[in-house]
N, CA, C and O atoms as a CHARMM CRD file, in Angstrom:
* protein
*
  356
    1    1 MET  N    -40.67100 151.96000  62.71700 PROA 1      0.00000
    2    1 MET  CA   -41.78500 151.22000  63.94800 PROA 1      0.00000
    3    1 MET  C    -41.68800 149.89800  63.77600 PROA 1      0.00000
    4    1 MET  O    -41.57800 149.21200  62.76000 PROA 1      0.00000
    5    2 SER  N    -41.75200 149.60100  65.08700 PROA 2      0.00000
    6    2 SER  CA   -40.96500 147.94000  64.86800 PROA 2      0.00000
    7    2 SER  C    -42.39900 146.73400  65.31900 PROA 2      0.00000
    8    2 SER  O    -42.89400 147.24800  66.32200 PROA 2      0.00000
    9    3 ASP  N    -42.89300 145.92500  65.11700 PROA 3      0.00000
   10    3 ASP  CA   -43.91600 145.32200  64.61000 PROA 3      0.00000
   11    3 ASP  C    -44.19800 145.06600  66.02700 PROA 3      0.00000
   12    3 ASP  O    -45.42800 145.03100  65.99900 PROA 3      0.00000
   13    4 LYS  N    -43.90000 144.88800  67.10200 PROA 4      0.00000
   14    4 LYS  CA   -44.59700 144.95900  68.40000 PROA 4      0.00000
   15    4 LYS  C    -45.36500 146.44000  68.73200 PROA 4      0.00000
   16    4 LYS  O    -46.35200 146.36500  69.46400 PROA 4      0.00000
   17    5 GLU  N    -45.09100 147.35700  68.38900 PROA 5      0.00000
   18    5 GLU  CA   -45.40900 148.62600  68.47800 PROA 5      0.00000
   19    5 GLU  C    -46.50000 148.71100  67.69800 PROA 5      0.00000
   20    5 GLU  O    -47.47400 149.37400  68.05400 PROA 5      0.00000
   21    6 LEU  N    -46.45400 147.94300  66.35800 PROA 6      0.00000
   22    6 LEU  CA   -47.47500 148.12000  65.37100 PROA 6      0.00000
   23    6 LEU  C    -49.34900 146.97600  66.04600 PROA 6      0.00000
   24    6 LEU  O    -50.50800 147.08800  65.64600 PROA 6      0.00000
   25    7 TYR  N    -49.00900 146.45400  66.65100 PROA 7      0.00000
   26    7 TYR  CA   -49.83400 145.49300  67.41500 PROA 7      0.00000
   27    7 TYR  C    -50.18600 146.31800  69.08300 PROA 7      0.00000
   28    7 TYR  O    -50.99500 145.93400  69.92700 PROA 7      0.00000
   29    8 GLY  N    -49.63400 147.04800  69.12100 PROA 8      0.00000
   30    8 GLY  CA   -50.43200 148.38800  70.09300 PROA 8      0.00000
   31    8 GLY  C    -49.82400 148.01400  71.99000 PROA 8      0.00000
   32    8 GLY  O    -49.78700 148.51200  73.11500 PROA 8      0.00000
   33    9 TYR  N    -49.54500 147.08100  71.39200 PROA 9      0.00000
   34    9 TYR  CA   -47.83500 146.71500  73.33600 PROA 9      0.00000
   35    9 TYR  C    -47.40800 147.69900  73.50000 PROA 9      0.00000
   36    9 TYR  O    -47.40800 148.61500  72.67800 PROA 9      0.00000
   37   10 GLU  N    -46.99000 147.72000  74.50700 PROA 10     0.00000
   38   10 GLU  CA   -46.09400 148.47800  75.23500 PROA 10     0.00000
   39   10 GLU  C    -44.94800 146.90600  75.17800 PROA 10     0.00000
   40   10 GLU  O    -45.33700 145.74600  75.31400 PROA 10     0.00000
   41   11 GLU  N    -43.72400 147.30100  74.97300 PROA 11     0.00000
   42   11 GLU  CA   -42.34200 146.15700  75.15200 PROA 11     0.00000
   43   11 GLU  C    -42.86100 145.73500  76.59800 PROA 11     0.00000
   44   11 GLU  O    -42.92800 144.51900  76.41700 PROA 11     0.00000
   45   12 GLU  N    -43.21000 145.90300  77.71100 PROA 12     0.00000
   46   12 GLU  CA   -43.15600 145.60000  78.86000 PROA 12     0.00000
   47   12 GLU  C    -44.77000 144.68500  79.12900 PROA 12     0.00000
   48   12 GLU  O    -45.01800 144.37600  80.29500 PROA 12     0.00000
   49   13 ASP  N    -45.43500 144.43200  78.41400 PROA 13     0.00000
   50   13 ASP  CA   -46.72700 143.98500  77.93300 PROA 13     0.00000
   51   13 ASP  C    -46.31300 142.85500  77.20700 PROA 13     0.00000
   52   13 ASP  O    -47.24400 142.07900  76.99600 PROA 13     0.00000
   53   14 ILE  N    -45.41500 142.56400  76.83300 PROA 14     0.00000
   54   14 ILE  CA   -45.23700 141.32200  75.92200 PROA 14     0.00000
   55   14 ILE  C    -44.38400 139.80000  76.60000 PROA 14     0.00000
   56   14 ILE  O    -43.32300 139.79300  77.22600 PROA 14     0.00000
   57   15 VAL  N    -44.98900 138.96000  76.34000 PROA 15     0.00000
   58   15 VAL  CA   -44.01100 138.26400  76.78500 PROA 15     0.00000
   59   15 VAL  C    -43.81800 137.31300  75.71300 PROA 15     0.00000
   60   15 VAL  O    -44.53000 137.46900  74.72100 PROA 15     0.00000
   61   16 THR  N    -42.94100 136.30100  75.72400 PROA 16     0.00000
   62   16 THR  CA   -42.42600 134.71000  74.66200 PROA 16     0.00000
   63   16 THR  C    -42.98400 133.69900  75.49000 PROA 16     0.00000
   64   16 THR  O    -42.66300 133.52200  76.66500 PROA 16     0.00000
   65   17 LEU  N    -43.61000 133.20900  75.02100 PROA 17     0.00000
   66   17 LEU  CA   -43.86900 131.61800  75.61900 PROA 17     0.00000
   67   17 LEU  C    -42.99800 130.16600  74.26800 PROA 17     0.00000
   68   17 LEU  O    -42.78400 130.18300  73.05600 PROA 17     0.00000
   69   18 GLU  N    -42.80600 129.34700  75.14900 PROA 18     0.00000
   70   18 GLU  CA   -42.06800 128.24000  74.42700 PROA 18     0.00000
   71   18 GLU  C    -42.75300 127.28200  75.41200 PROA 18     0.00000
   72   18 GLU  O    -42.91200 127.04500  76.61000 PROA 18     0.00000
   73   19 PHE  N    -43.13200 126.78300  73.88300 PROA 19     0.00000
   74   19 PHE  CA   -44.00800 125.59800  73.86500 PROA 19     0.00000
   75   19 PHE  C    -42.89300 124.31500  73.89400 PROA 19     0.00000
   76   19 PHE  O    -41.67700 124.46000  73.76500 PROA 19     0.00000
   77   20 ASP  N    -43.65400 122.93000  74.11000 PROA 20     0.00000
   78   20 ASP  CA   -43.10600 121.80800  74.75400 PROA 20     0.00000
   79   20 ASP  C    -41.76400 120.95300  73.42100 PROA 20     0.00000
   80   20 ASP  O    -40.78000 120.24600  73.63400 PROA 20     0.00000
   81   21 ASP  N    -42.43300 121.51700  72.00700 PROA 21     0.00000
   82   21 ASP  CA   -41.61400 121.27500  70.74700 PROA 21     0.00000
   83   21 ASP  C    -40.98100 122.12900  70.12300 PROA 21     0.00000
   84   21 ASP  O    -40.69300 122.09300  68.92700 PROA 21     0.00000
   85   22 GLY  N    -40.52600 123.58800  71.49700 PROA 22     0.00000
   86   22 GLY  CA   -39.75100 124.28600  71.14800 PROA 22     0.00000
   87   22 GLY  C    -39.76600 125.46000  70.70500 PROA 22     0.00000
   88   22 GLY  O    -38.89700 126.33100  70.73700 PROA 22     0.00000
   89   23 VAL  N    -41.39900 125.45300  70.03900 PROA 23     0.00000
   90   23 VAL  CA   -41.69600 126.67900  69.10600 PROA 23     0.00000
   91   23 VAL  C    -42.00400 127.91000  70.12800 PROA 23     0.00000
   92   23 VAL  O    -42.54700 127.74500  71.22000 PROA 23     0.00000
   93   24 GLU  N    -41.61800 129.04700  69.66400 PROA 24     0.00000
   94   24 GLU  CA   -41.59100 130.06100  70.47100 PROA 24     0.00000
   95   24 GLU  C    -42.99800 131.29500  70.00000 PROA 24     0.00000
   96   24 GLU  O    -43.35100 131.51200  68.84100 PROA 24     0.00000
   97   25 GLU  N    -43.42200 131.75800  70.88800 PROA 25     0.00000
   98   25 GLU  CA   -45.13700 132.63800  70.69100 PROA 25     0.00000
   99   25 GLU  C    -44.81000 134.13900  71.04600 PROA 25     0.00000
  100   25 GLU  O    -44.23800 134.14000  72.13600 PROA 25     0.00000
  101   26 GLU  N    -44.88300 134.80500  70.78900 PROA 26     0.00000
  102   26 GLU  CA   -44.99200 136.60800  71.40600 PROA 26     0.00000
  103   26 GLU  C    -46.17700 136.62100  71.54900 PROA 26     0.00000
  104   26 GLU  O    -46.92100 136.22500  70.65200 PROA 26     0.00000
  105   27 CYS  N    -46.58700 137.03900  72.61000 PROA 27     0.00000
  106   27 CYS  CA   -47.97500 137.06700  73.13300 PROA 27     0.00000
  107   27 CYS  C    -48.20100 138.60600  73.75900 PROA 27     0.00000
  108   27 CYS  O    -47.38800 138.79500  74.66400 PROA 27     0.00000
  109   28 GLY  N    -48.87100 139.48700  73.58400 PROA 28     0.00000
  110   28 GLY  CA   -49.06600 140.52600  74.27700 PROA 28     0.00000
  111   28 GLY  C    -50.00900 140.19400  75.76300 PROA 28     0.00000
  112   28 GLY  O    -51.03700 139.52100  75.83900 PROA 28     0.00000
  113   29 ILE  N    -49.54700 140.64300  76.46100 PROA 29     0.00000
  114   29 ILE  CA   -51.14800 140.21200  77.93400 PROA 29     0.00000
  115   29 ILE  C    -52.21000 141.26000  77.58500 PROA 29     0.00000
  116   29 ILE  O    -51.97900 142.46900  77.58700 PROA 29     0.00000
  117   30 LEU  N    -53.54100 140.63300  77.24600 PROA 30     0.00000
  118   30 LEU  CA   -54.36700 140.93800  77.56600 PROA 30     0.00000
  119   30 LEU  C    -55.08100 141.61400  79.01400 PROA 30     0.00000
  120   30 LEU  O    -55.87900 142.54400  79.13200 PROA 30     0.00000
  121   31 GLY  N    -54.42000 140.70900  80.06400 PROA 31     0.00000
  122   31 GLY  CA   -54.79600 141.36500  81.21900 PROA 31     0.00000
  123   31 GLY  C    -54.77500 140.13700  82.67400 PROA 31     0.00000
  124   31 GLY  O    -54.40600 138.96500  82.75400 PROA 31     0.00000
  125   32 VAL  N    -55.10000 140.67500  83.22400 PROA 32     0.00000
  126   32 VAL  CA   -55.03200 139.28100  84.44800 PROA 32     0.00000
  127   32 VAL  C    -56.14500 139.78100  85.26900 PROA 32     0.00000
  128   32 VAL  O    -56.47300 140.92400  85.58600 PROA 32     0.00000
  129   33 PHE  N    -56.91200 137.97800  85.67300 PROA 33     0.00000
  130   33 PHE  CA   -58.09700 138.57900  86.24100 PROA 33     0.00000
  131   33 PHE  C    -58.68100 137.08900  87.06000 PROA 33     0.00000
  132   33 PHE  O    -58.33700 135.91900  86.89700 PROA 33     0.00000
  133   34 ASP  N    -59.46100 137.56400  87.77000 PROA 34     0.00000
  134   34 ASP  CA   -60.03200 136.49500  89.05000 PROA 34     0.00000
  135   34 ASP  C    -60.69000 136.02700  88.61100 PROA 34     0.00000
  136   34 ASP  O    -61.54100 136.62900  87.95700 PROA 34     0.00000
  137   35 ALA  N    -60.67600 134.51700  88.72600 PROA 35     0.00000
  138   35 ALA  CA   -62.33300 133.71400  88.07000 PROA 35     0.00000
  139   35 ALA  C    -61.82800 132.66600  89.16700 PROA 35     0.00000
  140   35 ALA  O    -60.66800 132.76800  89.56600 PROA 35     0.00000
  141   36 LEU  N    -62.75100 131.55400  89.72300 PROA 36     0.00000
  142   36 LEU  CA   -63.00200 130.65900  90.76800 PROA 36     0.00000
  143   36 LEU  C    -62.26500 130.88000  92.08700 PROA 36     0.00000
  144   36 LEU  O    -62.49000 129.88100  92.77000 PROA 36     0.00000
  145   37 GLY  N    -61.53300 131.68500  92.71700 PROA 37     0.00000
  146   37 GLY  CA   -60.53500 132.24300  93.42700 PROA 37     0.00000
  147   37 GLY  C    -59.13800 131.98900  93.31500 PROA 37     0.00000
  148   37 GLY  O    -58.31400 131.86200  94.22100 PROA 37     0.00000
  149   38 LYS  N    -58.91100 131.90900  91.51800 PROA 38     0.00000
  150   38 LYS  CA   -57.75500 132.20400  91.46500 PROA 38     0.00000
  151   38 LYS  C    -57.41700 133.00400  90.60200 PROA 38     0.00000
  152   38 LYS  O    -58.33300 133.49100  89.93900 PROA 38     0.00000
  153   39 GLU  N    -55.95000 133.44400  90.28500 PROA 39     0.00000
  154   39 GLU  CA   -55.66300 134.72800  89.11000 PROA 39     0.00000
  155   39 GLU  C    -55.72400 133.58200  87.85000 PROA 39     0.00000
  156   39 GLU  O    -55.64600 132.36000  87.97900 PROA 39     0.00000
  157   40 TYR  N    -55.86300 134.23600  86.79600 PROA 40     0.00000
  158   40 TYR  CA   -55.50400 133.72700  85.61000 PROA 40     0.00000
  159   40 TYR  C    -55.00100 134.84900  84.69200 PROA 40     0.00000
  160   40 TYR  O    -55.05700 136.02900  85.03900 PROA 40     0.00000
  161   41 ILE  N    -54.46900 134.41800  83.42000 PROA 41     0.00000
  162   41 ILE  CA   -53.80100 135.88200  82.48700 PROA 41     0.00000
  163   41 ILE  C    -54.67200 135.42400  81.38600 PROA 41     0.00000
  164   41 ILE  O    -55.22900 134.33000  81.29600 PROA 41     0.00000
  165   42 ALA  N    -54.70900 136.34500  80.62300 PROA 42     0.00000
  166   42 ALA  CA   -54.93600 136.48500  78.77900 PROA 42     0.00000
  167   42 ALA  C    -54.05300 136.44400  77.93400 PROA 42     0.00000
  168   42 ALA  O    -53.49300 137.52500  78.12000 PROA 42     0.00000
  169   43 LEU  N    -53.66200 136.07600  77.33200 PROA 43     0.00000
  170   43 LEU  CA   -52.33400 136.48600  75.94500 PROA 43     0.00000
  171   43 LEU  C    -52.99700 136.61600  74.78300 PROA 43     0.00000
  172   43 LEU  O    -54.00800 135.99500  74.45300 PROA 43     0.00000
  173   44 ASN  N    -52.52500 137.27700  74.28300 PROA 44     0.00000
  174   44 ASN  CA   -52.72800 137.59600  72.64500 PROA 44     0.00000
  175   44 ASN  C    -51.49800 137.13100  71.65400 PROA 44     0.00000
  176   44 ASN  O    -50.54900 137.83300  71.30300 PROA 44     0.00000
  177   45 PRO  N    -51.66100 136.28900  71.43300 PROA 45     0.00000
  178   45 PRO  CA   -50.58000 136.06600  70.33700 PROA 45     0.00000
  179   45 PRO  C    -50.38900 137.15700  69.31200 PROA 45     0.00000
  180   45 PRO  O    -51.31100 137.78200  68.78900 PROA 45     0.00000
  181   46 LEU  N    -49.09900 137.32500  69.07600 PROA 46     0.00000
  182   46 LEU  CA   -49.41100 138.71000  68.05100 PROA 46     0.00000
  183   46 LEU  C    -49.59400 138.59800  66.79100 PROA 46     0.00000
  184   46 LEU  O    -49.31800 137.56300  66.18500 PROA 46     0.00000
  185   47 GLY  N    -50.13800 139.76800  66.17400 PROA 47     0.00000
  186   47 GLY  CA   -50.87700 139.35700  64.74400 PROA 47     0.00000
  187   47 GLY  C    -51.86400 138.68900  64.28000 PROA 47     0.00000
  188   47 GLY  O    -52.19000 138.57800  63.09800 PROA 47     0.00000
  189   48 THR  N    -52.62100 137.98900  65.69500 PROA 48     0.00000
  190   48 THR  CA   -53.66300 137.10900  65.37000 PROA 48     0.00000
  191   48 THR  C    -55.13800 138.04500  66.65300 PROA 48     0.00000
  192   48 THR  O    -55.08700 139.01400  67.41100 PROA 48     0.00000
  193   49 GLU  N    -56.16000 137.13100  66.28800 PROA 49     0.00000
  194   49 GLU  CA   -56.93600 137.76700  66.90100 PROA 49     0.00000
  195   49 GLU  C    -57.37800 136.15000  68.33900 PROA 49     0.00000
  196   49 GLU  O    -58.23200 135.90100  69.19000 PROA 49     0.00000
  197   50 ASP  N    -56.53200 135.72300  67.94700 PROA 50     0.00000
  198   50 ASP  CA   -57.00900 134.07300  69.22700 PROA 50     0.00000
  199   50 ASP  C    -56.16000 134.82000  70.98400 PROA 50     0.00000
  200   50 ASP  O    -55.49800 135.82500  71.24200 PROA 50     0.00000
  201   51 VAL  N    -56.51000 134.03400  71.52400 PROA 51     0.00000
  202   51 VAL  CA   -56.48000 134.17500  73.41400 PROA 51     0.00000
  203   51 VAL  C    -56.30900 132.94000  73.72200 PROA 51     0.00000
  204   51 VAL  O    -56.96800 131.96300  73.36800 PROA 51     0.00000
  205   52 PHE  N    -54.82700 133.04800  74.82200 PROA 52     0.00000
  206   52 PHE  CA   -54.59600 131.77800  75.19400 PROA 52     0.00000
  207   52 PHE  C    -54.49800 132.34900  76.67300 PROA 52     0.00000
  208   52 PHE  O    -53.81200 133.24800  77.16000 PROA 52     0.00000
  209   53 ILE  N    -55.72300 131.23200  77.35300 PROA 53     0.00000
  210   53 ILE  CA   -55.49600 131.79000  78.50800 PROA 53     0.00000
  211   53 ILE  C    -55.37300 130.44000  79.71600 PROA 53     0.00000
  212   53 ILE  O    -55.93600 129.36100  79.90000 PROA 53     0.00000
  213   54 TYR  N    -54.06200 131.40900  80.50100 PROA 54     0.00000
  214   54 TYR  CA   -53.15400 130.24900  81.67200 PROA 54     0.00000
  215   54 TYR  C    -53.27500 130.62900  82.74100 PROA 54     0.00000
  216   54 TYR  O    -52.97500 131.80000  82.97600 PROA 54     0.00000
  217   55 GLY  N    -53.90900 129.51800  84.10600 PROA 55     0.00000
  218   55 GLY  CA   -53.42200 129.96100  85.42400 PROA 55     0.00000
  219   55 GLY  C    -52.32200 130.67600  85.14200 PROA 55     0.00000
  220   55 GLY  O    -51.53800 130.64100  84.19400 PROA 55     0.00000
  221   56 TYR  N    -52.43200 131.79700  86.80600 PROA 56     0.00000
  222   56 TYR  CA   -50.96300 132.99500  86.80500 PROA 56     0.00000
  223   56 TYR  C    -50.88800 132.96600  88.72500 PROA 56     0.00000
  224   56 TYR  O    -51.59000 132.78000  89.71900 PROA 56     0.00000
  225   57 LYS  N    -49.54600 133.28500  88.30400 PROA 57     0.00000
  226   57 LYS  CA   -48.79200 132.86800  89.87800 PROA 57     0.00000
  227   57 LYS  C    -47.85000 134.02800  89.55600 PROA 57     0.00000
  228   57 LYS  O    -46.95200 134.08500  88.71600 PROA 57     0.00000
  229   58 GLU  N    -48.25800 134.89300  90.39000 PROA 58     0.00000
  230   58 GLU  CA   -46.86300 135.90000  90.76900 PROA 58     0.00000
  231   58 GLU  C    -46.06600 135.78200  91.85500 PROA 58     0.00000
  232   58 GLU  O    -46.40900 135.57600  93.01900 PROA 58     0.00000
  233   59 TYR  N    -44.75300 135.95500  91.31300 PROA 59     0.00000
  234   59 TYR  CA   -44.25500 135.74800  92.53200 PROA 59     0.00000
  235   59 TYR  C    -43.28900 137.31700  93.21300 PROA 59     0.00000
  236   59 TYR  O    -43.67700 138.30500  92.59000 PROA 59     0.00000
  237   60 GLU  N    -42.56800 137.56100  93.92300 PROA 60     0.00000
  238   60 GLU  CA   -41.62400 138.88200  94.05500 PROA 60     0.00000
  239   60 GLU  C    -40.94600 138.81500  92.94200 PROA 60     0.00000
  240   60 GLU  O    -41.55900 139.61200  92.23200 PROA 60     0.00000
  241   61 GLU  N    -40.36200 138.53000  92.51500 PROA 61     0.00000
  242   61 GLU  CA   -39.29400 138.63000  90.98000 PROA 61     0.00000
  243   61 GLU  C    -39.80800 138.00500  89.40500 PROA 61     0.00000
  244   61 GLU  O    -39.53000 138.25600  88.23200 PROA 61     0.00000
  245   62 ASP  N    -40.58100 137.19500  90.02600 PROA 62     0.00000
  246   62 ASP  CA   -41.06100 136.20700  88.65100 PROA 62     0.00000
  247   62 ASP  C    -42.78600 136.02500  88.89400 PROA 62     0.00000
  248   62 ASP  O    -43.57600 136.34700  89.78100 PROA 62     0.00000
  249   63 TYR  N    -42.87200 135.29500  87.52800 PROA 63     0.00000
  250   63 TYR  CA   -44.51700 134.63200  87.39800 PROA 63     0.00000
  251   63 TYR  C    -44.36600 133.77900  86.97900 PROA 63     0.00000
  252   63 TYR  O    -43.57600 133.56700  86.05900 PROA 63     0.00000
  253   64 GLU  N    -45.09700 132.97100  87.52800 PROA 64     0.00000
  254   64 GLU  CA   -45.48500 131.16300  86.99600 PROA 64     0.00000
  255   64 GLU  C    -46.91500 130.96400  85.82400 PROA 64     0.00000
  256   64 GLU  O    -47.96000 131.38000  86.32400 PROA 64     0.00000
  257   65 LEU  N    -47.02500 130.55300  84.78200 PROA 65     0.00000
  258   65 LEU  CA   -47.85700 130.33600  83.94800 PROA 65     0.00000
  259   65 LEU  C    -48.04100 129.07500  84.02100 PROA 65     0.00000
  260   65 LEU  O    -47.17700 128.23600  83.76500 PROA 65     0.00000
  261   66 ILE  N    -49.68800 128.74200  84.53500 PROA 66     0.00000
  262   66 ILE  CA   -50.09600 127.21000  84.52800 PROA 66     0.00000
  263   66 ILE  C    -50.67700 126.36100  83.75800 PROA 66     0.00000
  264   66 ILE  O    -51.30500 125.77600  84.64000 PROA 66     0.00000
  265   67 ASP  N    -51.00200 125.76000  82.68700 PROA 67     0.00000
  266   67 ASP  CA   -51.33200 125.07800  82.10400 PROA 67     0.00000
  267   67 ASP  C    -53.27700 124.65600  82.59300 PROA 67     0.00000
  268   67 ASP  O    -53.03500 123.54900  83.07400 PROA 67     0.00000
  269   68 ILE  N    -54.38100 124.76100  82.70900 PROA 68     0.00000
  270   68 ILE  CA   -55.75100 124.33800  83.01400 PROA 68     0.00000
  271   68 ILE  C    -55.90600 123.17600  82.23300 PROA 68     0.00000
  272   68 ILE  O    -56.16100 123.33500  81.04000 PROA 68     0.00000
  273   69 VAL  N    -55.81700 122.23900  82.60700 PROA 69     0.00000
  274   69 VAL  CA   -56.08700 121.32000  82.17100 PROA 69     0.00000
  275   69 VAL  C    -57.72700 119.89500  82.92500 PROA 69     0.00000
  276   69 VAL  O    -58.15200 118.76800  82.67100 PROA 69     0.00000
  277   70 ASP  N    -57.93100 120.74100  83.62400 PROA 70     0.00000
  278   70 ASP  CA   -59.71500 120.68600  83.50200 PROA 70     0.00000
  279   70 ASP  C    -60.51400 121.17000  82.15100 PROA 70     0.00000
  280   70 ASP  O    -60.46300 122.29600  81.65500 PROA 70     0.00000
  281   71 ASP  N    -60.99200 120.45200  81.85100 PROA 71     0.00000
  282   71 ASP  CA   -62.00700 120.96100  80.86200 PROA 71     0.00000
  283   71 ASP  C    -62.87300 122.00300  81.25700 PROA 71     0.00000
  284   71 ASP  O    -62.97000 123.10700  80.72100 PROA 71     0.00000
  285   72 ASP  N    -63.56600 121.52400  82.34400 PROA 72     0.00000
  286   72 ASP  CA   -64.70800 122.15300  83.27200 PROA 72     0.00000
  287   72 ASP  C    -64.02100 123.99400  83.67600 PROA 72     0.00000
  288   72 ASP  O    -64.52600 125.09900  83.47400 PROA 72     0.00000
  289   73 GLU  N    -62.72600 123.58300  84.29000 PROA 73     0.00000
  290   73 GLU  CA   -62.19800 124.53200  85.09700 PROA 73     0.00000
  291   73 GLU  C    -61.79500 125.50500  83.57100 PROA 73     0.00000
  292   73 GLU  O    -61.50300 126.62700  83.98500 PROA 73     0.00000
  293   74 PHE  N    -61.71500 125.48900  82.51600 PROA 74     0.00000
  294   74 PHE  CA   -61.18100 125.92800  81.76300 PROA 74     0.00000
  295   74 PHE  C    -62.55000 126.67000  80.98100 PROA 74     0.00000
  296   74 PHE  O    -62.50400 127.82800  80.56500 PROA 74     0.00000
  297   75 ASN  N    -63.60500 125.90100  80.87800 PROA 75     0.00000
  298   75 ASN  CA   -64.83500 126.79300  80.36400 PROA 75     0.00000
  299   75 ASN  C    -65.25800 127.44600  81.01000 PROA 75     0.00000
  300   75 ASN  O    -65.61900 128.47600  80.44000 PROA 75     0.00000
  301   76 LYS  N    -65.52600 127.41000  82.48600 PROA 76     0.00000
  302   76 LYS  CA   -65.79700 128.54500  83.31600 PROA 76     0.00000
  303   76 LYS  C    -64.46800 129.78600  83.44400 PROA 76     0.00000
  304   76 LYS  O    -64.67400 130.71500  84.22500 PROA 76     0.00000
  305   77 VAL  N    -63.63400 129.76600  82.95500 PROA 77     0.00000
  306   77 VAL  CA   -62.81000 130.44900  82.95600 PROA 77     0.00000
  307   77 VAL  C    -62.66800 131.64200  82.07200 PROA 77     0.00000
  308   77 VAL  O    -62.70800 132.85200  82.29500 PROA 77     0.00000
  309   78 VAL  N    -62.46300 130.80800  80.83100 PROA 78     0.00000
  310   78 VAL  CA   -63.03500 131.26900  79.70300 PROA 78     0.00000
  311   78 VAL  C    -64.19300 132.34900  79.65700 PROA 78     0.00000
  312   78 VAL  O    -64.09400 133.44700  79.11100 PROA 78     0.00000
  313   79 ALA  N    -65.59600 131.73500  80.49100 PROA 79     0.00000
  314   79 ALA  CA   -66.85600 132.14800  80.11600 PROA 79     0.00000
  315   79 ALA  C    -66.85900 133.39200  81.13000 PROA 79     0.00000
  316   79 ALA  O    -67.76000 134.23100  81.13100 PROA 79     0.00000
  317   80 GLU  N    -65.69200 133.42300  82.04200 PROA 80     0.00000
  318   80 GLU  CA   -65.82400 134.55600  82.67700 PROA 80     0.00000
  319   80 GLU  C    -65.05800 135.52000  81.86500 PROA 80     0.00000
  320   80 GLU  O    -65.62300 136.48300  81.34700 PROA 80     0.00000
  321   81 PHE  N    -63.78800 135.30100  81.73200 PROA 81     0.00000
  322   81 PHE  CA   -62.93900 136.48400  80.33700 PROA 81     0.00000
  323   81 PHE  C    -63.90200 136.80500  79.66700 PROA 81     0.00000
  324   81 PHE  O    -63.92800 138.01200  79.42500 PROA 81     0.00000
  325   82 GLU  N    -64.97400 136.04500  79.12900 PROA 82     0.00000
  326   82 GLU  CA   -65.64100 136.92100  78.30000 PROA 82     0.00000
  327   82 GLU  C    -66.83500 138.13000  78.60400 PROA 82     0.00000
  328   82 GLU  O    -67.30500 139.05700  77.94500 PROA 82     0.00000
  329   83 LYS  N    -67.01500 137.65800  79.78200 PROA 83     0.00000
  330   83 LYS  CA   -68.11600 138.09700  80.63600 PROA 83     0.00000
  331   83 LYS  C    -66.69600 139.65300  80.90000 PROA 83     0.00000
  332   83 LYS  O    -66.98000 140.84900  80.96700 PROA 83     0.00000
  333   84 LEU  N    -66.09700 139.39300  80.93800 PROA 84     0.00000
  334   84 LEU  CA   -65.11700 140.97700  80.98400 PROA 84     0.00000
  335   84 LEU  C    -64.66200 141.91600  80.17800 PROA 84     0.00000
  336   84 LEU  O    -64.25800 143.07600  80.24900 PROA 84     0.00000
  337   85 ALA  N    -64.84500 141.07200  79.37100 PROA 85     0.00000
  338   85 ALA  CA   -64.27800 141.65900  77.69900 PROA 85     0.00000
  339   85 ALA  C    -65.34400 142.29000  77.20500 PROA 85     0.00000
  340   85 ALA  O    -65.19700 143.23700  76.43200 PROA 85     0.00000
  341   86 VAL  N    -66.70200 141.79400  77.63100 PROA 86     0.00000
  342   86 VAL  CA   -67.99000 142.49500  77.04200 PROA 86     0.00000
  343   86 VAL  C    -67.82700 143.78700  78.05700 PROA 86     0.00000
  344   86 VAL  O    -67.70700 144.93700  77.63300 PROA 86     0.00000
  345   87 GLU  N    -67.83900 143.44700  79.42500 PROA 87     0.00000
  346   87 GLU  CA   -67.72300 145.15300  80.35100 PROA 87     0.00000
  347   87 GLU  C    -66.52100 145.88400  79.56300 PROA 87     0.00000
  348   87 GLU  O    -67.12100 146.83800  79.06700 PROA 87     0.00000
  349   88 GLU  N    -65.25100 145.99300  79.17800 PROA 88     0.00000
  350   88 GLU  CA   -64.78700 146.57100  79.00400 PROA 88     0.00000
  351   88 GLU  C    -64.96900 147.25400  77.45700 PROA 88     0.00000
  352   88 GLU  O    -64.11100 148.06500  77.10800 PROA 88     0.00000
  353   89 VAL  N    -65.84100 147.00000  76.73100 PROA 89     0.00000
  354   89 VAL  CA   -65.98400 147.41000  75.23700 PROA 89     0.00000
  355   89 VAL  C    -67.45700 148.91600  75.50000 PROA 89     0.00000
  356   89 VAL  O    -67.88600 149.53600  74.52700 PROA 89     0.00000
C-alpha cells in the first residue's frame, strides 16, 4: 500500500504544489466551494491536519490556483470553509 492510499485520497485527488522556494508539497483535495461569488479550493498537505485555501479557476483542460492576498477576503473564505466543514460532519 502506498503512502497516498494511507491518507485516504485517490490518486486523481492529489495535487503537488510547488512554492516559490522550490519546495514541493503533495496535497489531497478536500473540495472546491463557492464563497464571495468566486470558487475556492481547500487542500490538505498529506500527513498533516493543515488546510491550504486558494482561489480556484478551472479551464477545459487545466486549472489555476490563485493566492488570496487580501486578509479580509481570506478570513471570510476561511469562515465559509469552516461552516461547510461543520455541515459535512
